[in-house]
N, C-alpha and C positions, 0 to 999 in steps of 0.2 A: 285166503292166504293164512298161512302160520306164523303165529308170531315172532318176531326177532328178537324182544326183550320181552317174557312174561315180570310181572311185579308180584309180588305176596302183599297183598292189600291187607289180609285179617278180613276179608269181607267186606271191607267197606269201601265207597266210592272215591274218586278220585273226580274234585270238583271247580269248574272254570268259572269263574265269575269276573266283570269286568264291564265297562260300556260298551254300547254298539259300535259295533265297526274295532274292537280288540282284536278277533279273531278267533272267538270260545268255539263256535261249531268248525272252522277249520282245522285248527289245534287239537279241537275235539276229535275229531276224523284221524289223524296223524298216529294221538295218544293211543285212539282206539285201534288202530293198525298195527302200531307199533307192539301194544301189550297183549292183543289179544281181548280185551274189554269189548264188551259192546256199549255203542255211542246211545247215551238218553239223550237228546236235545228237548230239554222244556216246551219251549217255544212251539217248537213242532206238534209234541204228545199234544200240547194243550189244543193247538188249531186241530188237531186230527178227532179226538174226543170232543170238543166243541162243535167241531162241522163250521168253525168259519176261520178267516185270516185273523189275524193279531191285529190290524191295522182295523178291522171291521168290528171286532169286539171293542177296541178303543172308542170307535166313532159310534158305534150301536150303545155299549151298555158301560163305557167309561173305564179307566186305568184302574179305579178302586176295584172294580169286578173284576178285572183282568189280573191286579195283587191279590185277589182273594181265592183267584182259581190256582195262582203259583203256591202260595200259603197250604191249600188244601193238597196239592201234589207232594210238595216236600212233606206234610205230615203223613200222607200215604207211603211215602217210599222211606221214612224214619220206621214207621209200623209194620213194613212187608220189606224186610231185605232183599234185594235182587241176588239173584244168584246165576252166573257169577255177578260180581258187583261191576257196577256199569262207568264210564266216563260221564260227568254229567257237564252237559253243557245248558246253563243258566240264561235268563234275560238279562238285562243290561239293571234293571231297576228291583231285584228280585231281594237287593240289601235295603229297600226304602222300606219295609216294615222290620222290625227289631225282634219279631218272632220268627221271622226266615233269616236270621243272620244266628240265630242260636242253634234253630233246627240244622243250618247248614254244619258250623262248625261241631254239631254232636255227630253230623251222619258219616263225613268222611275229610279228605285232605283236601283244603279249599285254598285253590292259589288264583290270586289276583293276576289276570295279566292287564298288567297298567302300560297303557300307550297316552301320548300326549296329544291333548285337545288338537293340535294343528294336524297331527297322523290321522286320528281319527275323522276328522273333516273329511280329508283327501279319502278315506274309506267309505264313507258312509253316505256323504251330500246328494250321492245321484241314485240313492236306495229308495225307492218308491213305497217299500214295504216299515222305513221307521217312520212311523206316526210320530213321534216327539219332534222330527225334524222337519215336520212339514211344515214351517214358520216363514216368516220374514227375513231372518237373519239365522241358518243353519249355525252358525258360527259361533254366534252368541248363544243359542242353547246349548251347545256342546260343553262351551267352555263352562258354562254357569251348572250342566251337571256333572260335569268332571270333577267342578269345586264343593257343590254339593255332595256328590257322591265318595269321591276319595275319603273320605274319614271312615265311612261307612264298610268301602271294600277293606281297608287297613285294617281295622279292628275284628272283620271277620275272617280275614285269609291266616291261613298257617303260613305261606310263604305268598312273595310279590316277585314277580318276575317286570322287571322293564323290558317290554319288547317295541320299542318304537321302532327300531332301526336294527332290528332282529329278523334274520331270516326263519321259517317259519318251521325249517326243519332244526334249527338249533333250538328254538322255542320249547317244540317236541321232546327234544333230547333234555333240557332244561326242567321240563313239567316232570319227567320219568326220574328223572335221576331226584330231582326235590322228594316225588313220592317215594324211591326207593329208600332214601335216608329217614323219612320220615316215618315209616311204619315199621321199618328195621328198629327203631326206636321203641317203638311202642310194645 
């Protein structure tokens, strides 16, 4: 499909951050389709490279190992700019390492898809592929993660979009419009 709305990004990616279930992959696919930029889903790429599902990496090697894999991927992307630049869908915890936040801001235009914990719970609780939600109280876990990570997402993002009650097509449009303004000002 031909892109209906190409964006001049000066060779830099559009990066989506936020908690699990906020729509990074879904919105990333729509932004990719709209702009013609390829989608790079960090979780999917790590799974492919390691040959294990994220949940298996967490279970067998631990969260710290997974976070190190994210950092290594971000360093690679920073040192080897992709052509054309991608739309990058990150893992929800990528911001828990300060180095990652710094790399993300240098790498491209970072958008935090901010969704309320209650909306996240509706979207995520049924997903077996969410290792951090395999607890006795997923709602409490999501609230805790949101409160811990919200300041990190806010500090990392160039733009914050509150998307709890916004249709995905509209979120896509807002991401693209914000990216266009951001890159035009550079």
